[in-house]
N, C-alpha and C positions, 0 to 999 in steps of 0.2 A: 561122180559124187552122189550123195543122197541128200535130198532136201525135204523138209517137212514144212508145209504151209497151212497155218491155221486161219480160220475165218469164222464169222458169225458173232463175234463179240459186239457189245454195244451197251447202251443205257436202257434200263428197264425198271419199272416200278416194282416194289415189293409185291409178291404174289404172282408176278408175271413169269414168262418163260422165254428161254433162248435156246437155240440149237447151235452148238459149235461143230465145226468140221475140221478135219486135218487130213490132208492128202500127202502121202509119201511118194516121191518120184526120184528118178535117177537109176543108178545101178543097184538093183535089188534082186537077190536070189530068193530070199524067204524072209518073212516077218514072223517072228516068234510070238511077239506080244506088242500091244500098244496101250498107252495109258494117258491119262490127263492128270496134270499137276496144277497147282495154283499157288500164287504167292501174293499175299496182301502186304501193303506198306508196313515196314518194321517187323514183319514176321518171317519165319522160315518157310521155305517152299514145302508144301505138303502134297502127298499123294491123294488124289480124289477118287480115281477109278481106274481099273485095269481090265483088259480083256486079252485072253490068249488066243492062239491060232485054233485051239480046240473049242473055243467059245466059253471058257470059264471066265466069270466076271466077279470082281470084288469092288467094294465101295468103302470109302471112309464112313465112319459112323455118322458124321455130321451131314452127309448128303444121302445116306441110304434111305430109300423110299421116295426121294424127290428127284434124283438124277438117274439117268439110264445111259449106260455106255453100250455102243453097238459098233459093228464094223462091216465093211463091204470089202471082202478080200480081193475080189476081182478088180477093184479100184484102188486098193491099198489105202483105204480111207477109214478113219475112225470118227465116230460122232459122239457127242455128249449132249443129250437132251436134258435140259435143266428146267424143272418145273417148281412152282411154289418158291420162287427165289426170295432170299432174305438179304438184308443189307450186309450181313456177315459173309455172304458169298462174294462180295466185291473183292476182286483180285485180278491179277494177270494170270490167264490160264495158258499153260504150256502143254503142247503135245509131245509125247515121248514114244519112241519106237525101238524095239529090240530087233535088229536087222542083221542078217547075214548077207553080205554082198555077193559072195560066190558060194559054190557048193563046198569049198574047202575052208571057208572062213568060219571063225567063231562069231558068236553074237556080240554086237556092239550097240551101244545106246546112241540114239540121235535125238536132237531136240529141235522143236520149232521156235520161231521168234517170239511167240506169245501173242495173245489177243486179250484186250482189256474188257472185263465185264464189270459194270457198275450198276448196283441195285440201289435205288433211292427209297427212302422211307415213305 
């Protein structure tokens, strides 16, 4: 099986920083892309940032310029550096990975359990 484990969430004051990590483990042939999503109470889950295996990165407009997504392919790990945090960033952050388990497999999406990020005023 494939598991994604997030870490790094917590409480931080507005203007502060947090760094989230997500490590994929298990039977993995290749990771095509990894991403961070977030979901605030009463809101839809939204895409925050993505990074492909070739290093292409995209960000939601709401975090562009403040957040940075990066990856360590050797460790099957994706990071989200969050700076200048705002109360509006408060949400559960979920790691997502597009993974082929074998050479013959198509890409499938896997999700982490989520990590809470709370930004106080």
